[in-house]
TORBAGU-626689 format. One record per residue (C-alpha): residue in one letter; residue number from 1; x, y, z. Coordinates in Angstrom, 1 decimal, padded with zeros to 4 digits. Layout:
# residues N
<r residuo="a" num="NUM" px="X" py="Y" pz="Z"/>
...
***
This chain:
# residues 115
<r residuo="m" num="1" px="047.6" py="062.4" pz="-035.6"/>
<r residuo="v" num="2" px="048.6" py="066.0" pz="-035.2"/>
<r residuo="l" num="3" px="048.5" py="068.6" pz="-038.0"/>
<r residuo="i" num="4" px="051.2" py="071.2" pz="-037.8"/>
<r residuo="s" num="5" px="051.0" py="074.4" pz="-039.8"/>
<r residuo="i" num="6" px="054.3" py="075.7" pz="-041.0"/>
<r residuo="p" num="7" px="054.4" py="079.2" pz="-042.4"/>
<r residuo="g" num="8" px="056.0" py="079.3" pz="-045.8"/>
<r residuo="g" num="9" px="056.9" py="082.9" pz="-045.5"/>
<r residuo="p" num="10" px="055.1" py="086.0" pz="-046.9"/>
<r residuo="r" num="11" px="053.3" py="085.5" pz="-050.1"/>
<r residuo="p" num="12" px="054.6" py="087.7" pz="-053.0"/>
<r residuo="v" num="13" px="052.3" py="090.5" pz="-054.1"/>
<r residuo="y" num="14" px="052.2" py="091.0" pz="-057.9"/>
<r residuo="d" num="15" px="051.3" py="094.1" pz="-059.8"/>
<r residuo="s" num="16" px="048.6" py="093.4" pz="-062.5"/>
<r residuo="e" num="17" px="050.9" py="094.5" pz="-065.3"/>
<r residuo="e" num="18" px="053.7" py="092.2" pz="-064.1"/>
<r residuo="m" num="19" px="051.4" py="089.3" pz="-063.8"/>
<r residuo="c" num="20" px="051.3" py="087.3" pz="-067.0"/>
<r residuo="e" num="21" px="050.0" py="083.8" pz="-067.5"/>
<r residuo="a" num="22" px="052.8" py="081.5" pz="-068.2"/>
<r residuo="e" num="23" px="052.6" py="079.6" pz="-071.4"/>
<r residuo="i" num="24" px="051.4" py="076.1" pz="-070.9"/>
<r residuo="a" num="25" px="053.9" py="073.8" pz="-072.2"/>
<r residuo="s" num="26" px="052.2" py="071.7" pz="-074.8"/>
<r residuo="d" num="27" px="052.6" py="068.1" pz="-074.2"/>
<r residuo="p" num="28" px="053.4" py="065.9" pz="-077.3"/>
<r residuo="l" num="29" px="050.5" py="063.6" pz="-076.3"/>
<r residuo="v" num="30" px="048.1" py="066.6" pz="-076.3"/>
<r residuo="e" num="31" px="049.4" py="067.6" pz="-079.7"/>
<r residuo="k" num="32" px="049.0" py="064.1" pz="-081.0"/>
<r residuo="l" num="33" px="045.5" py="063.9" pz="-079.5"/>
<r residuo="n" num="34" px="044.5" py="067.2" pz="-081.3"/>
<r residuo="l" num="35" px="046.0" py="065.9" pz="-084.5"/>
<r residuo="v" num="36" px="044.1" py="062.6" pz="-084.2"/>
<r residuo="e" num="37" px="040.8" py="064.6" pz="-083.5"/>
<r residuo="k" num="38" px="041.3" py="066.7" pz="-086.6"/>
<r residuo="q" num="39" px="042.0" py="063.6" pz="-088.7"/>
<r residuo="n" num="40" px="038.9" py="061.9" pz="-087.1"/>
<r residuo="e" num="41" px="036.7" py="064.9" pz="-088.1"/>
<r residuo="y" num="42" px="038.2" py="064.9" pz="-091.6"/>
<r residuo="l" num="43" px="037.6" py="061.2" pz="-092.0"/>
<r residuo="k" num="44" px="034.0" py="061.5" pz="-090.7"/>
<r residuo="e" num="45" px="033.4" py="064.2" pz="-093.4"/>
<r residuo="k" num="46" px="035.0" py="062.0" pz="-096.0"/>
<r residuo="l" num="47" px="032.9" py="059.0" pz="-095.0"/>
<r residuo="k" num="48" px="029.8" py="061.2" pz="-095.1"/>
<r residuo="r" num="49" px="030.6" py="062.3" pz="-098.6"/>
<r residuo="i" num="50" px="031.3" py="058.7" pz="-099.7"/>
<r residuo="e" num="51" px="028.0" py="057.5" pz="-098.2"/>
<r residuo="e" num="52" px="026.1" py="060.3" pz="-100.1"/>
<r residuo="e" num="53" px="027.8" py="059.3" pz="-103.4"/>
<r residuo="k" num="54" px="027.1" py="055.7" pz="-102.7"/>
<r residuo="m" num="55" px="023.4" py="056.5" pz="-102.1"/>
<r residuo="k" num="56" px="023.3" py="058.5" pz="-105.3"/>
<r residuo="l" num="57" px="024.8" py="055.7" pz="-107.2"/>
<r residuo="g" num="58" px="022.4" py="053.3" pz="-105.6"/>
<r residuo="l" num="59" px="019.5" py="055.5" pz="-106.7"/>
<r residuo="y" num="60" px="021.0" py="055.7" pz="-110.2"/>
<r residuo="v" num="61" px="021.3" py="051.9" pz="-110.4"/>
<r residuo="v" num="62" px="017.7" py="051.5" pz="-109.2"/>
<r residuo="e" num="63" px="016.6" py="054.0" pz="-111.9"/>
<r residuo="v" num="64" px="018.6" py="052.1" pz="-114.6"/>
<r residuo="v" num="65" px="017.2" py="048.8" pz="-113.5"/>
<r residuo="d" num="66" px="013.7" py="050.3" pz="-113.5"/>
<r residuo="d" num="67" px="014.3" py="051.8" pz="-116.9"/>
<r residuo="h" num="68" px="015.6" py="048.5" pz="-118.2"/>
<r residuo="k" num="69" px="012.6" py="046.7" pz="-116.8"/>
<r residuo="i" num="70" px="010.2" py="049.2" pz="-118.4"/>
<r residuo="k" num="71" px="012.1" py="048.8" pz="-121.8"/>
<r residuo="t" num="72" px="012.0" py="045.0" pz="-121.4"/>
<r residuo="d" num="73" px="008.2" py="045.1" pz="-120.7"/>
<r residuo="a" num="74" px="007.6" py="047.3" pz="-123.7"/>
<r residuo="m" num="75" px="009.6" py="045.0" pz="-125.9"/>
<r residuo="r" num="76" px="007.6" py="042.0" pz="-124.6"/>
<r residuo="l" num="77" px="004.4" py="043.8" pz="-125.3"/>
<r residuo="k" num="78" px="005.6" py="044.6" pz="-128.9"/>
<r residuo="i" num="79" px="006.6" py="041.0" pz="-129.4"/>
<r residuo="r" num="80" px="003.2" py="039.8" pz="-128.1"/>
<r residuo="t" num="81" px="001.5" py="042.2" pz="-130.5"/>
<r residuo="i" num="82" px="003.5" py="041.0" pz="-133.4"/>
<r residuo="r" num="83" px="002.8" py="037.4" pz="-132.5"/>
<r residuo="n" num="84" px="-000.9" py="038.1" pz="-132.3"/>
<r residuo="y" num="85" px="-000.8" py="039.9" pz="-135.6"/>
<r residuo="a" num="86" px="001.2" py="037.1" pz="-137.2"/>
<r residuo="l" num="87" px="-001.2" py="034.5" pz="-135.8"/>
<r residuo="n" num="88" px="-004.2" py="036.5" pz="-137.1"/>
<r residuo="k" num="89" px="-002.4" py="036.8" pz="-140.5"/>
<r residuo="e" num="90" px="-001.7" py="033.1" pz="-140.4"/>
<r residuo="a" num="91" px="-005.3" py="032.4" pz="-139.5"/>
<r residuo="w" num="92" px="-006.5" py="034.6" pz="-142.3"/>
<r residuo="f" num="93" px="-004.2" py="032.8" pz="-144.7"/>
<r residuo="h" num="94" px="-005.5" py="029.4" pz="-143.5"/>
<r residuo="y" num="95" px="-009.1" py="030.6" pz="-143.9"/>
<r residuo="v" num="96" px="-008.4" py="031.8" pz="-147.5"/>
<r residuo="v" num="97" px="-006.6" py="028.6" pz="-148.4"/>
<r residuo="g" num="98" px="-009.2" py="026.4" pz="-146.8"/>
<r residuo="s" num="99" px="-012.0" py="028.3" pz="-148.6"/>
<r residuo="i" num="100" px="-010.2" py="028.0" pz="-152.0"/>
<r residuo="v" num="101" px="-009.6" py="024.3" pz="-151.4"/>
<r residuo="t" num="102" px="-013.2" py="023.8" pz="-150.4"/>
<r residuo="l" num="103" px="-014.5" py="025.6" pz="-153.5"/>
<r residuo="v" num="104" px="-012.2" py="023.6" pz="-155.8"/>
<r residuo="a" num="105" px="-013.4" py="020.4" pz="-154.2"/>
<r residuo="i" num="106" px="-017.0" py="021.5" pz="-154.7"/>
<r residuo="l" num="107" px="-016.2" py="022.3" pz="-158.4"/>
<r residuo="i" num="108" px="-014.6" py="019.0" pz="-158.9"/>
<r residuo="a" num="109" px="-017.5" py="017.2" pz="-157.3"/>
<r residuo="f" num="110" px="-020.0" py="019.2" pz="-159.4"/>
<r residuo="v" num="111" px="-018.0" py="018.4" pz="-162.6"/>
<r residuo="v" num="112" px="-017.8" py="014.7" pz="-161.7"/>
<r residuo="a" num="113" px="-021.5" py="014.7" pz="-160.9"/>
<r residuo="c" num="114" px="-022.5" py="016.3" pz="-164.2"/>
<r residuo="k" num="115" px="-020.6" py="013.7" pz="-166.3"/>
***
């Protein structure tokens, strides 16, 4: 294989003021790619904001559930206290009634024994 050099003629000499960079013709694919990249960045930011809001709502739900659980536990404690109080009152009532019945029975037995 033989390489042959063909002179293309003298190269043009440009003055620096005359030399301007030619505008690069923007390809529609490049424009679409840039547009897609911008949309991608926008959607990433939007997704990030949505995830932050979701996390905040998740924390709010956890706080509400914890608050509800605390209120439920407090209500159960109040109910338990009321039950204990009611049972104690009922026990006191039974004690008083039992004592009165016993005293009446003793009185009746004493009256019957004296006759």
